[in-house]
C-alpha beads as a LAMMPS data file, in Angstrom:
LAMMPS data file: protein, C-alpha beads

57 atoms
56 bonds

1 atom types
1 bond types

-500.0 500.0 xlo xhi
-500.0 500.0 ylo yhi
-500.0 500.0 zlo zhi

Masses

1 110.0

Atoms # bond

1 1 1 0.000 0.000 0.000
2 1 1 2.820 2.427 0.738
3 1 1 4.632 1.614 -2.479
4 1 1 3.066 4.306 -4.746
5 1 1 3.808 7.009 -2.159
6 1 1 7.443 5.932 -2.025
7 1 1 7.623 6.022 -5.810
8 1 1 6.305 9.589 -5.808
9 1 1 8.783 10.546 -3.075
10 1 1 11.643 9.058 -5.096
11 1 1 10.483 10.842 -8.229
12 1 1 10.303 14.164 -6.367
13 1 1 13.784 13.634 -4.884
14 1 1 15.274 12.829 -8.299
15 1 1 13.518 15.835 -9.868
16 1 1 14.942 18.197 -7.240
17 1 1 18.396 16.643 -7.570
18 1 1 18.379 16.983 -11.367
19 1 1 17.135 20.574 -11.078
20 1 1 19.924 21.492 -8.668
21 1 1 22.590 19.883 -10.856
22 1 1 21.236 21.638 -13.963
23 1 1 21.203 24.993 -12.186
24 1 1 24.765 24.453 -10.969
25 1 1 25.903 23.626 -14.489
26 1 1 24.465 26.860 -15.884
27 1 1 26.219 28.878 -13.193
28 1 1 23.579 29.741 -10.592
29 1 1 25.185 30.761 -7.264
30 1 1 24.834 28.233 -4.401
31 1 1 23.004 30.791 -2.233
32 1 1 20.254 31.008 -4.828
33 1 1 20.085 27.220 -5.026
34 1 1 19.477 27.045 -1.290
35 1 1 16.415 29.271 -1.681
36 1 1 15.144 27.196 -4.608
37 1 1 15.531 23.930 -2.687
38 1 1 13.773 25.321 0.390
39 1 1 10.919 26.592 -1.784
40 1 1 10.584 23.238 -3.571
41 1 1 10.625 21.352 -0.277
42 1 1 7.958 23.661 1.122
43 1 1 5.727 23.197 -1.893
44 1 1 6.146 19.430 -1.785
45 1 1 5.413 19.379 1.943
46 1 1 2.277 21.459 1.382
47 1 1 1.189 19.100 -1.386
48 1 1 1.613 16.105 0.932
49 1 1 -0.052 17.879 3.829
50 1 1 3.009 17.695 6.090
51 1 1 2.791 19.871 9.176
52 1 1 -0.944 19.697 9.749
53 1 1 -0.429 17.788 12.951
54 1 1 -2.531 14.976 14.323
55 1 1 -4.867 17.042 16.477
56 1 1 -7.698 19.141 15.194
57 1 1 -8.466 21.719 17.728

Bonds

1 1 1 2
2 1 2 3
3 1 3 4
4 1 4 5
5 1 5 6
6 1 6 7
7 1 7 8
8 1 8 9
9 1 9 10
10 1 10 11
11 1 11 12
12 1 12 13
13 1 13 14
14 1 14 15
15 1 15 16
16 1 16 17
17 1 17 18
18 1 18 19
19 1 19 20
20 1 20 21
21 1 21 22
22 1 22 23
23 1 23 24
24 1 24 25
25 1 25 26
26 1 26 27
27 1 27 28
28 1 28 29
29 1 29 30
30 1 30 31
31 1 31 32
32 1 32 33
33 1 33 34
34 1 34 35
35 1 35 36
36 1 36 37
37 1 37 38
38 1 38 39
39 1 39 40
40 1 40 41
41 1 41 42
42 1 42 43
43 1 43 44
44 1 44 45
45 1 45 46
46 1 46 47
47 1 47 48
48 1 48 49
49 1 49 50
50 1 50 51
51 1 51 52
52 1 52 53
53 1 53 54
54 1 54 55
55 1 55 56
56 1 56 57
């Protein structure tokens, strides 16, 4: 049951990794890459619903 979610997680990880490598190859400064990675991680977390917590109050 958890297999499709892991496949999506792997696909997202590979996509971010390829994006970072491509941006490095075209000469984007590492400081800018840090902001891009944080933004991508935030969007992915929002898409998964991470951070909602277990208690509805």
